[in-house]
C-alpha positions as a Markdown table, in Angstrom:
| # | Residue | x | y | z |
|---|---|---|---|---|
| 1 | Unk | -36.2 | -45.5 | 30.2 |
| 2 | Unk | -35.3 | -41.9 | 30.6 |
| 3 | Unk | -34.3 | -39.9 | 27.0 |
| 4 | Unk | -31.7 | -37.9 | 27.1 |
| 5 | Unk | -31.9 | -34.8 | 24.6 |
| 6 | Unk | -31.0 | -31.8 | 24.9 |
| 7 | Unk | -33.8 | -28.7 | 25.6 |
| 8 | Unk | -34.2 | -26.1 | 23.4 |
| 9 | Unk | -32.8 | -23.4 | 25.9 |
| 10 | Unk | -29.5 | -25.3 | 25.7 |
| 11 | Unk | -29.3 | -25.1 | 22.5 |
| 12 | Unk | -30.1 | -21.4 | 22.1 |
| 13 | Unk | -27.3 | -20.9 | 25.0 |
| 14 | Unk | -24.7 | -23.0 | 22.8 |
| 15 | Unk | -26.1 | -20.5 | 19.5 |
| 16 | Unk | -25.1 | -17.7 | 21.4 |
| 17 | Unk | -22.2 | -18.9 | 22.7 |
| 18 | Unk | -21.1 | -19.6 | 18.9 |
| 19 | Unk | -22.3 | -16.5 | 18.2 |
| 20 | Unk | -20.4 | -14.0 | 20.5 |
| 21 | Unk | -17.2 | -16.4 | 19.3 |
| 22 | Unk | -18.0 | -15.4 | 15.5 |
| 23 | Unk | -19.2 | -11.3 | 16.3 |
| 24 | Unk | -15.1 | -11.6 | 17.8 |
| 25 | Unk | -13.4 | -13.3 | 14.8 |
| 26 | Unk | -14.8 | -11.9 | 12.1 |
| 27 | Unk | -13.5 | -8.1 | 12.7 |
| 28 | Unk | -10.1 | -9.6 | 13.7 |
| 29 | Unk | -10.1 | -11.8 | 10.5 |
| 30 | Unk | -11.0 | -8.8 | 8.6 |
| 31 | Unk | -8.5 | -7.1 | 9.9 |
| 32 | Unk | -5.4 | -9.3 | 9.2 |
| 33 | Unk | -6.7 | -8.8 | 5.5 |
| 34 | Unk | -6.0 | -4.9 | 5.6 |
| 35 | Unk | -2.3 | -5.6 | 7.9 |
| 36 | Unk | -1.4 | -8.0 | 4.9 |
| 37 | Unk | -2.1 | -5.2 | 2.4 |
| 38 | Unk | -0.4 | -2.7 | 4.1 |
| 39 | Unk | 3.0 | -4.6 | 5.0 |
| 40 | Unk | 2.6 | -5.7 | 0.6 |
| 41 | Unk | 2.3 | -2.0 | -0.1 |
| 42 | Unk | 5.0 | -0.7 | 2.1 |
| 43 | Unk | 7.4 | -3.7 | 0.4 |
| 44 | Unk | 6.0 | -2.7 | -2.8 |
| 45 | Unk | 6.7 | 0.7 | -2.9 |
| 46 | Unk | 10.3 | 0.5 | -1.1 |
| 47 | Unk | 10.9 | -2.1 | -4.4 |
| 48 | Unk | 9.6 | 0.5 | -6.8 |
| 49 | Unk | 11.6 | 3.3 | -5.3 |
| 50 | Unk | 14.9 | 0.7 | -5.7 |
| 51 | Unk | 13.9 | 0.2 | -9.4 |
| 52 | Unk | 12.8 | 3.9 | -10.3 |
| 53 | Unk | 16.5 | 4.8 | -8.5 |
| 54 | Unk | 18.0 | 2.2 | -10.3 |
| 55 | Unk | 16.4 | 3.2 | -13.8 |
| 56 | Unk | 17.9 | 6.8 | -13.3 |
| 57 | Unk | 21.8 | 5.0 | -12.8 |
| 58 | Unk | 20.8 | 3.0 | -16.0 |
| 59 | Unk | 19.2 | 5.9 | -18.1 |
| 60 | Unk | 21.9 | 9.2 | -18.5 |
| 61 | Unk | 20.3 | 9.9 | -15.1 |
| 62 | Unk | 16.7 | 11.0 | -15.8 |
| 63 | Unk | 13.4 | 9.3 | -13.9 |
| 64 | Unk | 11.0 | 7.1 | -15.9 |
| 65 | Unk | 7.8 | 9.3 | -17.0 |
| 66 | Unk | 5.6 | 6.1 | -16.4 |
| 67 | Unk | 6.6 | 3.0 | -14.2 |
| 68 | Unk | 4.3 | 0.8 | -15.7 |
| 69 | Unk | 6.3 | 1.1 | -18.6 |
| 70 | Unk | 9.6 | 2.2 | -18.6 |
| 71 | Unk | 10.3 | -0.2 | -15.6 |
| 72 | Unk | 9.2 | -3.3 | -17.4 |
| 73 | Unk | 10.7 | -2.0 | -20.9 |
| 74 | Unk | 14.0 | -0.9 | -19.6 |
| 75 | Unk | 17.0 | -2.3 | -20.9 |
| 76 | Unk | 18.7 | -3.7 | -18.7 |
| 77 | Unk | 15.7 | -4.8 | -16.9 |
| 78 | Unk | 14.7 | -3.4 | -14.2 |
| 79 | Unk | 11.3 | -5.1 | -13.2 |
| 80 | Unk | 9.9 | -7.9 | -15.2 |
| 81 | Unk | 6.3 | -7.4 | -14.2 |
| 82 | Unk | 4.9 | -3.9 | -12.4 |
| 83 | Unk | 3.4 | -4.7 | -9.1 |
| 84 | Unk | 0.2 | -3.7 | -8.1 |
| 85 | Unk | -1.3 | -1.7 | -5.4 |
| 86 | Unk | -3.7 | -4.5 | -3.0 |
| 87 | Unk | -5.9 | -1.6 | -2.3 |
| 88 | Unk | -7.2 | -0.5 | -6.1 |
| 89 | Unk | -5.6 | -3.9 | -7.5 |
| 90 | Unk | -4.4 | -1.7 | -10.4 |
| 91 | Unk | -1.0 | 0.2 | -10.1 |
| 92 | Unk | 0.7 | 2.4 | -8.2 |
| 93 | Unk | 0.6 | 5.5 | -8.3 |
| 94 | Unk | 3.4 | 7.6 | -9.3 |
| 95 | Unk | 4.3 | 11.3 | -9.6 |
| 96 | Unk | 7.3 | 13.2 | -11.0 |
| 97 | Unk | 8.0 | 16.8 | -10.9 |
| 98 | Unk | 10.5 | 20.2 | -10.5 |
| 99 | Unk | 12.1 | 19.5 | -14.0 |
| 100 | Unk | 12.0 | 15.6 | -13.1 |
| 101 | Unk | 13.8 | 16.1 | -10.5 |
| 102 | Unk | 11.7 | 14.9 | -7.9 |
| 103 | Unk | 9.7 | 11.9 | -7.7 |
| 104 | Unk | 6.9 | 10.0 | -5.8 |
| 105 | Unk | 5.5 | 6.3 | -5.8 |
| 106 | Unk | 3.0 | 5.8 | -3.1 |
| 107 | Unk | -0.3 | 4.1 | -2.8 |
| 108 | Unk | -3.1 | 5.6 | -1.0 |
| 109 | Unk | -3.9 | 2.7 | 1.5 |
| 110 | Unk | -6.9 | 1.3 | 2.8 |
| 111 | Unk | -8.8 | 4.7 | 2.8 |
| 112 | Unk | -8.4 | 5.8 | -0.9 |
| 113 | Unk | -7.6 | 9.3 | -0.4 |
| 114 | Unk | -4.3 | 10.9 | -0.9 |
| 115 | Unk | -2.7 | 12.3 | 2.5 |
| 116 | Unk | 0.1 | 13.6 | 1.6 |
| 117 | Unk | 1.7 | 17.1 | -0.3 |
| 118 | Unk | 4.4 | 18.3 | -1.5 |
| 119 | Unk | 6.0 | 21.1 | 0.4 |
| 120 | Unk | 8.7 | 23.8 | -0.1 |
| 121 | Unk | 10.5 | 25.2 | -3.0 |
| 122 | Unk | 10.8 | 23.1 | -6.0 |
| 123 | Unk | 14.5 | 21.0 | -6.3 |
| 124 | Unk | 16.5 | 20.7 | -3.4 |
| 125 | Unk | 14.1 | 22.8 | -1.1 |
| 126 | Unk | 11.1 | 20.5 | -1.7 |
| 127 | Unk | 10.1 | 18.0 | 0.9 |
| 128 | Unk | 6.9 | 15.6 | 1.2 |
| 129 | Unk | 4.4 | 16.3 | 3.8 |
| 130 | Unk | 2.6 | 13.7 | 5.5 |
| 131 | Unk | -1.1 | 14.0 | 7.0 |
| 132 | Unk | -0.6 | 11.1 | 9.2 |
| 133 | Unk | -2.7 | 9.8 | 6.8 |
| 134 | Unk | -2.7 | 5.9 | 5.7 |
| 135 | Unk | -0.9 | 6.4 | 2.7 |
| 136 | Unk | 2.7 | 4.7 | 1.6 |
| 137 | Unk | 5.1 | 6.8 | 0.1 |
| 138 | Unk | 8.3 | 6.8 | -0.8 |
| 139 | Unk | 10.6 | 9.9 | -2.6 |
| 140 | Unk | 13.3 | 11.3 | -3.3 |
| 141 | Unk | 13.2 | 13.9 | -1.1 |
| 142 | Unk | 12.3 | 14.1 | 2.4 |
| 143 | Unk | 9.1 | 13.5 | 3.6 |
| 144 | Unk | 8.0 | 15.5 | 6.8 |
| 145 | Unk | 5.6 | 13.1 | 8.8 |
């Protein structure tokens, strides 16, 4: 009577195939998580821009100085809770400049470094320059890619 069993070679081949599958699957799963964070940040930043513009309309045409407290504490209520940047797990970044007439709200994205800067003169000539980084930015001024 002959017993059937796997040989050591067969087991090693199967383990090698499983290792290859895992090696290809794990990086793809990590990229999916990053794509989810980019999509979330893109939507959140667009929503914050809309909220900031709404604040401006309802508060004597002034922009909020602090989006964390001003947007959640505004009357009429604009946001019930502040949104968190999925990359930093903290607040989105916000800058108000040019005598409180120009703003930007952004996430530094996956690399964590700011890749944009204000360019041009103050006021109507102000633009936002993106350096082809991974930042997710919204502003009330034009953006030059």
